[in-house]
C-alpha positions in Angstrom: -13.4 -95.2 71.9 -11.7 -94.0 68.7 -11.9 -90.4 67.5 -14.2 -91.4 64.6 -16.6 -93.3 67.0 -16.7 -90.3 69.3 -17.5 -87.9 66.4 -20.3 -90.2 65.2 -21.7 -90.3 68.7 -21.7 -86.5 69.0 -23.4 -86.2 65.6 -26.3 -88.5 66.6 -26.7 -87.1 70.1 -29.5 -84.5 70.4 -28.3 -81.0 71.0 -28.8 -79.4 74.5 -31.5 -76.8 74.8 -29.0 -74.0 75.2 -27.1 -75.2 72.1 -30.3 -75.2 70.1 -31.1 -71.6 71.3 -27.6 -70.4 70.4 -28.0 -71.9 66.9 -31.4 -70.3 66.5 -29.9 -66.9 67.5 -27.1 -67.3 65.0 -29.6 -68.3 62.2 -31.8 -65.3 63.0 -28.8 -62.9 63.1 -27.5 -64.3 59.8 -30.9 -64.0 58.1 -31.1 -60.4 59.1 -27.6 -59.6 58.0 -28.1 -61.5 54.7 -31.2 -59.3 54.0 -29.4 -56.1 54.6 -25.9 -56.9 53.3 -26.2 -60.0 51.1 -25.0 -63.5 51.6 -21.4 -62.4 51.2 -21.6 -60.2 54.3 -18.6 -60.7 56.6 -19.0 -63.4 59.2 -17.9 -60.8 61.9 -21.1 -58.8 61.1 -23.2 -61.8 61.8 -21.2 -62.6 65.0 -21.6 -59.1 66.2 -25.4 -59.1 65.6 -25.7 -62.5 67.4 -23.4 -61.3 70.3 -20.9 -64.1 69.8 -17.4 -64.5 68.5 -16.7 -65.7 64.9 -15.3 -69.0 66.3 -18.8 -69.8 67.6 -20.3 -69.4 64.1 -17.6 -71.6 62.6 -18.1 -74.2 65.3 -21.8 -74.5 64.3 -21.3 -73.8 60.5 -17.8 -74.6 59.2 -18.4 -73.0 55.8 -20.4 -70.1 54.5 -22.4 -72.6 52.4 -23.3 -74.5 55.6 -24.6 -71.2 57.1 -26.6 -70.2 54.0 -28.2 -73.6 53.8 -29.1 -73.6 57.5 -30.6 -70.1 57.3 -32.7 -71.0 54.3 -33.9 -74.3 55.9 -34.6 -72.5 59.2 -36.8 -69.9 57.5 -38.6 -72.5 55.4 -39.4 -74.4 58.6 -40.7 -71.3 60.3 -42.9 -70.6 57.3 -44.2 -74.2 57.3 -45.0 -74.1 61.0 -46.9 -70.8 61.0 -49.5 -72.1 58.4 -51.3 -74.4 60.8 -50.9 -71.9 63.6 -52.5 -69.2 61.6 -55.4 -71.5 60.6 -56.0 -72.3 64.2 -55.8 -68.7 65.5 -57.2 -66.5 62.7 -60.7 -65.1 62.4 -61.3 -67.2 59.2 -59.5 -69.6 56.9 -59.2 -66.8 54.3 -57.6 -64.5 56.9 -55.1 -67.3 57.7 -54.4 -67.8 54.0 -54.0 -64.0 53.4 -51.5 -63.7 56.3 -49.6 -66.7 55.3 -49.2 -65.6 51.6 -48.1 -62.1 52.8 -45.5 -63.8 55.0 -44.5 -66.1 52.1 -44.1 -63.0 49.9 -41.8 -61.4 52.5 -39.8 -64.6 52.6 -39.5 -64.5 48.8 -38.6 -60.8 48.6 -35.9 -61.2 51.3 -34.4 -64.2 49.4 -33.7 -62.3 46.2 -30.0 -62.1 47.1 -29.9 -65.9 47.5 -30.9 -66.5 43.9 -27.4 -66.3 42.5 -26.0 -68.5 45.3 -28.7 -71.1 44.9 -28.1 -71.3 41.2 -24.3 -71.7 41.6 -22.4 -74.9 40.8 -22.1 -75.8 44.5 -24.0 -79.1 44.9 -24.9 -78.4 48.5 -27.6 -75.9 47.3 -29.2 -78.4 44.8 -31.7 -79.9 47.2 -33.0 -76.6 48.6 -35.6 -75.9 46.0 -37.1 -79.4 46.4 -37.0 -79.0 50.1 -38.8 -75.6 49.8 -41.6 -77.2 47.7 -41.9 -80.3 49.8 -42.4 -78.3 53.0 -44.4 -75.3 51.7 -46.8 -76.6 49.0 -48.7 -78.9 51.5 -49.1 -75.9 53.9 -50.4 -73.7 51.2 -52.7 -76.5 50.0 -54.1 -76.9 53.5 -54.8 -73.2 53.7 -56.4 -73.1 50.3 -58.6 -76.1 51.0 -59.8 -74.7 54.3 -60.7 -71.4 52.7 -62.5 -73.2 49.9 -64.3 -75.4 52.4 -65.5 -72.3 54.2 -66.8 -70.9 51.0 -64.4 -67.9 51.1 -62.6 -68.8 47.9 -63.5 -71.0 44.9 -62.5 -74.6 45.2 -59.8 -76.1 43.1 -57.0 -73.5 43.6 -53.5 -74.9 43.0 -51.0 -74.2 45.7 -48.0 -74.5 43.5 -49.5 -72.2 40.9 -50.3 -69.6 43.5 -46.9 -69.8 45.0 -45.3 -69.4 41.6 -47.5 -66.4 40.9 -46.5 -64.8 44.2 -42.8 -65.6 43.4 -43.2 -63.9 39.9 -44.7 -60.8 41.5 -41.9 -60.6 44.0 -39.1 -61.1 41.4 -38.9 -57.3 40.7 -39.0 -56.2 44.3 -36.3 -53.8 45.4 -35.1 -52.9 42.0 -37.7 -50.2 41.1 -39.1 -47.8 43.7 -42.3 -47.6 41.7 -42.9 -51.3 41.9 -44.6 -52.5 45.1 -44.6 -56.3 45.1 -46.4 -56.5 48.4 -49.3 -54.4 47.1 -49.6 -56.6 44.0 -49.6 -59.8 46.2 -52.3 -58.2 48.3 -54.4 -57.6 45.1 -53.8 -61.2 44.0 -55.0 -62.6 47.3 -58.0 -60.2 47.4 -58.9 -61.6 43.9 -59.4 -65.0 45.4 -61.9 -63.9 47.9 -65.6 -64.6 47.3 -67.9 -62.6 49.5 -70.6 -64.8 51.1 
């Protein structure tokens, strides 16, 4: 078998469970460090938080851009997966919607440092916004539809519009101590509620 054939086989082979766990640990550590220190934080800080050497990070993510994209996708996937779980486990569809929007707001607030990177000339970041919309708008739509069906909110709410509104409220988070984006998002969601 030639080297290129072996590399192709490794790329298509599913990762072992421990390799997936290690990758998740790295992504969680990187996400935490990015929030506190920005996306330009030293790789050694991420490695220390994950309890691994820097070589392990470079083995999984050869470039910083690869790591940033993977962290972003990992967090979008987590947000997409919790929507249906909240709907199944919450006291009501509106409660699920409220918790999901609050989690979405936290996601947006903690991604403020990524804005510059995502708007850079690096083409690897181009598909991320579309990916974000493709994964999260349907989840928000499902939550809105369930809350409308239960009579807790008015029917016809637009998920994209709501998510844009939350994003707009979160845009100023962290720059002004008198501006509380999470409180404003809470007021926005409370405004959707229709007491029965």
